[in-house]
CHARMM-style PDB file with segment names, atoms N, HN, CA, C and O in Angstrom:
ATOM      1  N   MET     1     125.969 -54.334  -7.871  1.00  0.00      PROA
ATOM      2  CA  MET     1     126.313 -54.000  -8.896  1.00  0.00      PROA
ATOM      3  C   MET     1     127.964 -52.892  -8.645  1.00  0.00      PROA
ATOM      4  O   MET     1     127.707 -51.698  -8.492  1.00  0.00      PROA
ATOM      5  N   LEU     2     129.047 -53.159  -8.620  1.00  0.00      PROA
ATOM      6  HN  LEU     2     129.255 -54.130  -8.744  1.00  0.00      PROA
ATOM      7  CA  LEU     2     129.925 -52.360  -8.965  1.00  0.00      PROA
ATOM      8  C   LEU     2     130.457 -51.493  -9.392  1.00  0.00      PROA
ATOM      9  O   LEU     2     131.375 -51.772 -10.163  1.00  0.00      PROA
ATOM     10  N   THR     3     130.207 -50.207  -9.160  1.00  0.00      PROA
ATOM     11  HN  THR     3     129.462 -49.980  -8.533  1.00  0.00      PROA
ATOM     12  CA  THR     3     131.072 -49.080 -10.345  1.00  0.00      PROA
ATOM     13  C   THR     3     132.175 -48.897  -9.504  1.00  0.00      PROA
ATOM     14  O   THR     3     132.439 -48.893  -8.301  1.00  0.00      PROA
ATOM     15  N   LEU     4     133.096 -48.643 -11.334  1.00  0.00      PROA
ATOM     16  HN  LEU     4     132.882 -48.646 -12.311  1.00  0.00      PROA
ATOM     17  CA  LEU     4     134.364 -48.221 -10.425  1.00  0.00      PROA
ATOM     18  C   LEU     4     134.349 -46.414 -10.640  1.00  0.00      PROA
ATOM     19  O   LEU     4     133.671 -45.586 -11.248  1.00  0.00      PROA
ATOM     20  N   GLN     5     134.860 -46.423 -10.252  1.00  0.00      PROA
ATOM     21  HN  GLN     5     135.410 -47.096  -9.758  1.00  0.00      PROA
ATOM     22  CA  GLN     5     135.195 -44.729  -9.520  1.00  0.00      PROA
ATOM     23  C   GLN     5     137.079 -44.252  -9.507  1.00  0.00      PROA
ATOM     24  O   GLN     5     137.716 -44.744  -8.576  1.00  0.00      PROA
ATOM     25  N   CYS     6     137.735 -43.493 -10.343  1.00  0.00      PROA
ATOM     26  HN  CYS     6     137.218 -43.093 -11.100  1.00  0.00      PROA
ATOM     27  CA  CYS     6     138.717 -43.604 -10.397  1.00  0.00      PROA
ATOM     28  C   CYS     6     138.738 -41.920 -11.170  1.00  0.00      PROA
ATOM     29  O   CYS     6     137.981 -41.199 -11.820  1.00  0.00      PROA
ATOM     30  N   GLU     7     140.564 -41.891 -10.420  1.00  0.00      PROA
ATOM     31  HN  GLU     7     141.179 -42.476  -9.891  1.00  0.00      PROA
ATOM     32  CA  GLU     7     140.609 -40.071 -11.127  1.00  0.00      PROA
ATOM     33  C   GLU     7     141.899 -39.995 -11.392  1.00  0.00      PROA
ATOM     34  O   GLU     7     142.769 -39.577 -10.628  1.00  0.00      PROA
ATOM     35  N   ILE     8     142.038 -40.405 -12.497  1.00  0.00      PROA
ATOM     36  HN  ILE     8     141.331 -40.744 -13.118  1.00  0.00      PROA
ATOM     37  CA  ILE     8     143.718 -40.622 -13.439  1.00  0.00      PROA
ATOM     38  C   ILE     8     144.720 -39.977 -13.137  1.00  0.00      PROA
ATOM     39  O   ILE     8     145.289 -41.065 -13.227  1.00  0.00      PROA
ATOM     40  N   ARG     9     145.790 -39.042 -12.772  1.00  0.00      PROA
ATOM     41  HN  ARG     9     145.328 -38.158 -12.699  1.00  0.00      PROA
ATOM     42  CA  ARG     9     146.648 -37.804 -13.727  1.00  0.00      PROA
ATOM     43  C   ARG     9     147.978 -38.667 -14.167  1.00  0.00      PROA
ATOM     44  O   ARG     9     148.659 -39.493 -13.559  1.00  0.00      PROA
ATOM     45  N   ILE    10     148.045 -38.138 -15.432  1.00  0.00      PROA
ATOM     46  HN  ILE    10     147.492 -37.467 -15.926  1.00  0.00      PROA
ATOM     47  CA  ILE    10     149.284 -38.440 -16.350  1.00  0.00      PROA
ATOM     48  C   ILE    10     149.935 -37.349 -16.534  1.00  0.00      PROA
ATOM     49  O   ILE    10     149.263 -36.649 -17.292  1.00  0.00      PROA
ATOM     50  N   HSD    11     151.141 -36.698 -16.164  1.00  0.00      PROA
ATOM     51  HN  HSD    11     151.687 -37.266 -15.549  1.00  0.00      PROA
ATOM     52  CA  HSD    11     152.019 -35.809 -15.503  1.00  0.00      PROA
ATOM     53  C   HSD    11     153.434 -35.610 -16.698  1.00  0.00      PROA
ATOM     54  O   HSD    11     154.509 -36.110 -16.367  1.00  0.00      PROA
ATOM     55  N   ASN    12     153.390 -35.291 -17.278  1.00  0.00      PROA
ATOM     56  HN  ASN    12     152.517 -34.884 -17.547  1.00  0.00      PROA
ATOM     57  CA  ASN    12     154.575 -34.854 -18.367  1.00  0.00      PROA
ATOM     58  C   ASN    12     155.734 -34.135 -17.454  1.00  0.00      PROA
ATOM     59  O   ASN    12     155.576 -32.915 -17.450  1.00  0.00      PROA
ATOM     60  N   ILE    13     156.566 -34.460 -16.881  1.00  0.00      PROA
ATOM     61  HN  ILE    13     156.695 -35.452 -16.884  1.00  0.00      PROA
ATOM     62  CA  ILE    13     157.906 -33.184 -16.091  1.00  0.00      PROA
ATOM     63  C   ILE    13     157.954 -32.679 -16.899  1.00  0.00      PROA
ATOM     64  O   ILE    13     157.491 -31.551 -16.731  1.00  0.00      PROA
ATOM     65  N   ASP    14     158.383 -32.900 -18.102  1.00  0.00      PROA
ATOM     66  HN  ASP    14     158.760 -33.817 -18.238  1.00  0.00      PROA
ATOM     67  CA  ASP    14     159.211 -31.570 -18.558  1.00  0.00      PROA
ATOM     68  C   ASP    14     158.382 -30.650 -19.451  1.00  0.00      PROA
ATOM     69  O   ASP    14     159.042 -29.858 -20.123  1.00  0.00      PROA
ATOM     70  N   SER    15     157.043 -30.612 -19.580  1.00  0.00      PROA
ATOM     71  HN  SER    15     156.506 -31.255 -19.034  1.00  0.00      PROA
ATOM     72  CA  SER    15     156.370 -29.659 -20.404  1.00  0.00      PROA
ATOM     73  C   SER    15     155.085 -29.119 -19.645  1.00  0.00      PROA
ATOM     74  O   SER    15     153.997 -28.694 -20.034  1.00  0.00      PROA
ATOM     75  N   GLU    16     155.842 -29.374 -18.009  1.00  0.00      PROA
ATOM     76  HN  GLU    16     156.725 -29.720 -17.693  1.00  0.00      PROA
ATOM     77  CA  GLU    16     154.932 -29.681 -17.245  1.00  0.00      PROA
ATOM     78  C   GLU    16     153.391 -29.803 -17.447  1.00  0.00      PROA
ATOM     79  O   GLU    16     152.651 -29.116 -16.744  1.00  0.00      PROA
ATOM     80  N   LYS    17     153.089 -30.306 -18.000  1.00  0.00      PROA
ATOM     81  HN  LYS    17     153.690 -30.864 -18.571  1.00  0.00      PROA
ATOM     82  CA  LYS    17     150.936 -30.369 -18.074  1.00  0.00      PROA
ATOM     83  C   LYS    17     150.954 -32.197 -17.868  1.00  0.00      PROA
ATOM     84  O   LYS    17     151.601 -33.240 -17.960  1.00  0.00      PROA
ATOM     85  N   THR    18     149.766 -31.590 -17.548  1.00  0.00      PROA
ATOM     86  HN  THR    18     149.240 -30.742 -17.474  1.00  0.00      PROA
ATOM     87  CA  THR    18     148.996 -32.734 -16.535  1.00  0.00      PROA
ATOM     88  C   THR    18     147.286 -33.726 -17.443  1.00  0.00      PROA
ATOM     89  O   THR    18     146.124 -33.328 -17.354  1.00  0.00      PROA
ATOM     90  N   VAL    19     147.522 -34.341 -17.813  1.00  0.00      PROA
ATOM     91  HN  VAL    19     148.466 -34.665 -17.885  1.00  0.00      PROA
ATOM     92  CA  VAL    19     146.268 -35.300 -18.284  1.00  0.00      PROA
ATOM     93  C   VAL    19     145.570 -35.400 -16.924  1.00  0.00      PROA
ATOM     94  O   VAL    19     145.980 -35.218 -15.778  1.00  0.00      PROA
ATOM     95  N   ARG    20     143.988 -35.864 -17.596  1.00  0.00      PROA
ATOM     96  HN  ARG    20     143.655 -36.011 -18.527  1.00  0.00      PROA
ATOM     97  CA  ARG    20     143.665 -36.032 -16.086  1.00  0.00      PROA
ATOM     98  C   ARG    20     142.075 -37.122 -16.824  1.00  0.00      PROA
ATOM     99  O   ARG    20     141.215 -36.742 -17.617  1.00  0.00      PROA
ATOM    100  N   PHE    21     142.220 -38.369 -16.209  1.00  0.00      PROA
ATOM    101  HN  PHE    21     142.919 -38.678 -15.564  1.00  0.00      PROA
ATOM    102  CA  PHE    21     140.546 -38.398 -16.847  1.00  0.00      PROA
ATOM    103  C   PHE    21     139.931 -38.945 -15.266  1.00  0.00      PROA
ATOM    104  O   PHE    21     140.555 -39.504 -14.364  1.00  0.00      PROA
ATOM    105  N   ASN    22     139.016 -38.696 -15.304  1.00  0.00      PROA
ATOM    106  HN  ASN    22     138.509 -38.242 -16.037  1.00  0.00      PROA
ATOM    107  CA  ASN    22     137.774 -39.739 -14.095  1.00  0.00      PROA
ATOM    108  C   ASN    22     136.939 -40.337 -14.457  1.00  0.00      PROA
ATOM    109  O   ASN    22     135.951 -40.238 -13.730  1.00  0.00      PROA
ATOM    110  N   TYR    23     136.737 -41.448 -15.924  1.00  0.00      PROA
ATOM    111  HN  TYR    23     137.540 -41.528 -16.514  1.00  0.00      PROA
ATOM    112  CA  TYR    23     136.360 -42.708 -16.569  1.00  0.00      PROA
ATOM    113  C   TYR    23     137.176 -43.228 -16.480  1.00  0.00      PROA
ATOM    114  O   TYR    23     138.265 -43.033 -15.940  1.00  0.00      PROA
ATOM    115  N   ALA    24     136.835 -43.835 -16.907  1.00  0.00      PROA
ATOM    116  HN  ALA    24     135.951 -43.993 -17.346  1.00  0.00      PROA
ATOM    117  CA  ALA    24     137.993 -45.918 -17.303  1.00  0.00      PROA
ATOM    118  C   ALA    24     137.271 -47.187 -17.652  1.00  0.00      PROA
ATOM    119  O   ALA    24     136.713 -47.689 -16.676  1.00  0.00      PROA
ATOM    120  N   ASN    25     137.166 -47.685 -18.512  1.00  0.00      PROA
ATOM    121  HN  ASN    25     137.619 -47.277 -19.305  1.00  0.00      PROA
ATOM    122  CA  ASN    25     136.444 -49.120 -18.483  1.00  0.00      PROA
ATOM    123  C   ASN    25     136.894 -49.762 -17.662  1.00  0.00      PROA
ATOM    124  O   ASN    25     136.072 -50.210 -16.863  1.00  0.00      PROA
ATOM    125  N   SER    26     138.015 -50.040 -17.490  1.00  0.00      PROA
ATOM    126  HN  SER    26     138.683 -49.676 -18.139  1.00  0.00      PROA
ATOM    127  CA  SER    26     138.756 -51.212 -16.988  1.00  0.00      PROA
ATOM    128  C   SER    26     139.909 -50.761 -16.075  1.00  0.00      PROA
ATOM    129  O   SER    26     140.447 -49.719 -16.448  1.00  0.00      PROA
ATOM    130  N   ILE    27     140.402 -51.326 -14.956  1.00  0.00      PROA
ATOM    131  HN  ILE    27     139.965 -52.173 -14.654  1.00  0.00      PROA
ATOM    132  CA  ILE    27     141.928 -51.096 -14.135  1.00  0.00      PROA
ATOM    133  C   ILE    27     142.526 -52.591 -13.990  1.00  0.00      PROA
ATOM    134  O   ILE    27     141.849 -52.939 -13.022  1.00  0.00      PROA
ATOM    135  N   VAL    28     143.024 -53.285 -14.175  1.00  0.00      PROA
ATOM    136  HN  VAL    28     143.574 -53.002 -14.961  1.00  0.00      PROA
ATOM    137  CA  VAL    28     144.713 -54.586 -13.811  1.00  0.00      PROA
ATOM    138  C   VAL    28     145.807 -53.932 -13.760  1.00  0.00      PROA
ATOM    139  O   VAL    28     146.545 -53.228 -14.448  1.00  0.00      PROA
ATOM    140  N   VAL    29     145.649 -54.547 -12.343  1.00  0.00      PROA
ATOM    141  HN  VAL    29     145.049 -55.120 -11.784  1.00  0.00      PROA
ATOM    142  CA  VAL    29     147.364 -54.514 -11.721  1.00  0.00      PROA
ATOM    143  C   VAL    29     147.626 -55.465 -11.812  1.00  0.00      PROA
ATOM    144  O   VAL    29     146.836 -56.322 -11.416  1.00  0.00      PROA
ATOM    145  N   LYS    30     149.299 -55.969 -12.574  1.00  0.00      PROA
ATOM    146  HN  LYS    30     149.941 -55.273 -12.895  1.00  0.00      PROA
ATOM    147  CA  LYS    30     149.767 -56.671 -12.118  1.00  0.00      PROA
ATOM    148  C   LYS    30     151.189 -56.654 -11.500  1.00  0.00      PROA
ATOM    149  O   LYS    30     152.222 -56.036 -11.757  1.00  0.00      PROA
ATOM    150  N   THR    31     150.867 -57.474 -10.687  1.00  0.00      PROA
ATOM    151  HN  THR    31     150.028 -57.976 -10.478  1.00  0.00      PROA
ATOM    152  CA  THR    31     152.323 -57.053  -9.312  1.00  0.00      PROA
ATOM    153  C   THR    31     153.431 -58.438  -9.287  1.00  0.00      PROA
ATOM    154  O   THR    31     153.232 -59.501  -8.698  1.00  0.00      PROA
ATOM    155  N   SER    32     154.723 -58.033 -10.170  1.00  0.00      PROA
ATOM    156  HN  SER    32     154.885 -57.170 -10.649  1.00  0.00      PROA
ATOM    157  CA  SER    32     155.507 -59.241 -10.018  1.00  0.00      PROA
ATOM    158  C   SER    32     156.985 -58.915  -9.400  1.00  0.00      PROA
ATOM    159  O   SER    32     157.879 -58.090  -9.590  1.00  0.00      PROA
ATOM    160  N   CYS    33     156.651 -60.386  -8.286  1.00  0.00      PROA
ATOM    161  HN  CYS    33     155.925 -61.057  -8.132  1.00  0.00      PROA
ATOM    162  CA  CYS    33     158.439 -60.534  -7.307  1.00  0.00      PROA
ATOM    163  C   CYS    33     159.423 -60.589  -8.245  1.00  0.00      PROA
ATOM    164  O   CYS    33     160.467 -60.005  -7.954  1.00  0.00      PROA
ATOM    165  N   LYS    34     159.339 -61.286  -9.573  1.00  0.00      PROA
ATOM    166  HN  LYS    34     158.491 -61.760  -9.810  1.00  0.00      PROA
ATOM    167  CA  LYS    34     160.047 -61.802  -9.795  1.00  0.00      PROA
ATOM    168  C   LYS    34     160.970 -60.169 -10.786  1.00  0.00      PROA
ATOM    169  O   LYS    34     162.197 -60.234 -10.850  1.00  0.00      PROA
ATOM    170  N   ASN    35     160.384 -59.118 -11.326  1.00  0.00      PROA
ATOM    171  HN  ASN    35     159.387 -59.065 -11.274  1.00  0.00      PROA
ATOM    172  CA  ASN    35     160.567 -58.495 -11.497  1.00  0.00      PROA
ATOM    173  C   ASN    35     160.863 -57.423 -11.222  1.00  0.00      PROA
ATOM    174  O   ASN    35     161.828 -56.930 -11.806  1.00  0.00      PROA
ATOM    175  N   LEU    36     160.151 -56.662 -10.235  1.00  0.00      PROA
ATOM    176  HN  LEU    36     159.367 -57.062  -9.760  1.00  0.00      PROA
ATOM    177  CA  LEU    36     160.101 -56.019  -8.507  1.00  0.00      PROA
ATOM    178  C   LEU    36     159.685 -55.616  -9.546  1.00  0.00      PROA
ATOM    179  O   LEU    36     160.419 -55.791 -10.519  1.00  0.00      PROA
ATOM    180  N   THR    37     158.341 -54.915  -9.761  1.00  0.00      PROA
ATOM    181  HN  THR    37     157.744 -54.773  -8.971  1.00  0.00      PROA
ATOM    182  CA  THR    37     157.799 -54.617 -11.053  1.00  0.00      PROA
ATOM    183  C   THR    37     156.227 -54.675 -10.525  1.00  0.00      PROA
ATOM    184  O   THR    37     155.550 -55.539  -9.969  1.00  0.00      PROA
ATOM    185  N   ASP    38     155.997 -53.371 -10.961  1.00  0.00      PROA
ATOM    186  HN  ASP    38     156.547 -52.668 -11.412  1.00  0.00      PROA
ATOM    187  CA  ASP    38     153.603 -53.225 -10.770  1.00  0.00      PROA
ATOM    188  C   ASP    38     153.952 -52.932 -12.314  1.00  0.00      PROA
ATOM    189  O   ASP    38     154.946 -52.410 -12.819  1.00  0.00      PROA
ATOM    190  N   THR    39     152.226 -53.699 -13.146  1.00  0.00      PROA
ATOM    191  HN  THR    39     151.418 -54.123 -12.735  1.00  0.00      PROA
ATOM    192  CA  THR    39     152.477 -52.750 -14.079  1.00  0.00      PROA
ATOM    193  C   THR    39     151.064 -52.878 -14.598  1.00  0.00      PROA
ATOM    194  O   THR    39     150.625 -53.958 -14.994  1.00  0.00      PROA
ATOM    195  N   ALA    40     150.003 -51.202 -14.586  1.00  0.00      PROA
ATOM    196  HN  ALA    40     150.360 -50.325 -14.264  1.00  0.00      PROA
ATOM    197  CA  ALA    40     149.183 -50.907 -14.661  1.00  0.00      PROA
ATOM    198  C   ALA    40     148.250 -50.840 -16.306  1.00  0.00      PROA
ATOM    199  O   ALA    40     148.763 -50.116 -17.159  1.00  0.00      PROA
ATOM    200  N   THR    41     147.080 -51.503 -16.645  1.00  0.00      PROA
ATOM    201  HN  THR    41     146.663 -52.091 -15.953  1.00  0.00      PROA
ATOM    202  CA  THR    41     146.742 -51.548 -17.717  1.00  0.00      PROA
ATOM    203  C   THR    41     145.534 -50.800 -17.711  1.00  0.00      PROA
ATOM    204  O   THR    41     144.436 -51.301 -17.470  1.00  0.00      PROA
ATOM    205  N   VAL    42     145.741 -49.554 -17.986  1.00  0.00      PROA
ATOM    206  HN  VAL    42     146.633 -49.147 -18.182  1.00  0.00      PROA
ATOM    207  CA  VAL    42     144.092 -48.613 -18.049  1.00  0.00      PROA
ATOM    208  C   VAL    42     142.933 -48.305 -19.478  1.00  0.00      PROA
ATOM    209  O   VAL    42     143.022 -47.335 -20.230  1.00  0.00      PROA
ATOM    210  N   LYS    43     141.902 -49.391 -19.569  1.00  0.00      PROA
ATOM    211  HN  LYS    43     141.830 -50.179 -18.959  1.00  0.00      PROA
ATOM    212  CA  LYS    43     140.774 -48.831 -20.798  1.00  0.00      PROA
ATOM    213  C   LYS    43     140.551 -47.816 -20.452  1.00  0.00      PROA
ATOM    214  O   LYS    43     140.672 -47.480 -19.273  1.00  0.00      PROA
ATOM    215  N   VAL    44     139.962 -46.641 -21.871  1.00  0.00      PROA
ATOM    216  HN  VAL    44     139.864 -46.913 -22.828  1.00  0.00      PROA
ATOM    217  CA  VAL    44     139.540 -45.491 -21.068  1.00  0.00      PROA
ATOM    218  C   VAL    44     138.310 -45.924 -22.892  1.00  0.00      PROA
ATOM    219  O   VAL    44     138.231 -46.839 -23.711  1.00  0.00      PROA
ATOM    220  N   PRO    45     137.913 -45.132 -22.745  1.00  0.00      PROA
ATOM    221  CA  PRO    45     136.327 -45.473 -23.859  1.00  0.00      PROA
ATOM    222  C   PRO    45     136.617 -44.107 -24.550  1.00  0.00      PROA
ATOM    223  O   PRO    45     137.115 -43.044 -24.179  1.00  0.00      PROA
ATOM    224  N   LYS    46     136.139 -44.547 -25.617  1.00  0.00      PROA
ATOM    225  HN  LYS    46     135.734 -45.410 -25.919  1.00  0.00      PROA
ATOM    226  CA  LYS    46     136.877 -43.512 -26.703  1.00  0.00      PROA
ATOM    227  C   LYS    46     136.031 -41.999 -27.007  1.00  0.00      PROA
ATOM    228  O   LYS    46     136.378 -40.855 -27.300  1.00  0.00      PROA
ATOM    229  N   LYS    47     134.592 -42.784 -26.730  1.00  0.00      PROA
ATOM    230  HN  LYS    47     134.310 -43.713 -26.492  1.00  0.00      PROA
ATOM    231  CA  LYS    47     133.759 -40.921 -26.276  1.00  0.00      PROA
ATOM    232  C   LYS    47     133.540 -40.314 -25.067  1.00  0.00      PROA
ATOM    233  OT1 LYS    47     133.029 -39.195 -25.021  1.00  0.00      PROA
TER     234      LYS     47
END
């Protein structure tokens, strides 16, 4: 069985605050050549 291991950091440039998650339920990354961008969806548990 595979286990997801991650470290996600969200940094706010204006307030210099960082939120850090070391857990997630699922991560989906979509790459689009049409839009020249990547989109990520991260689901974190409530508790």
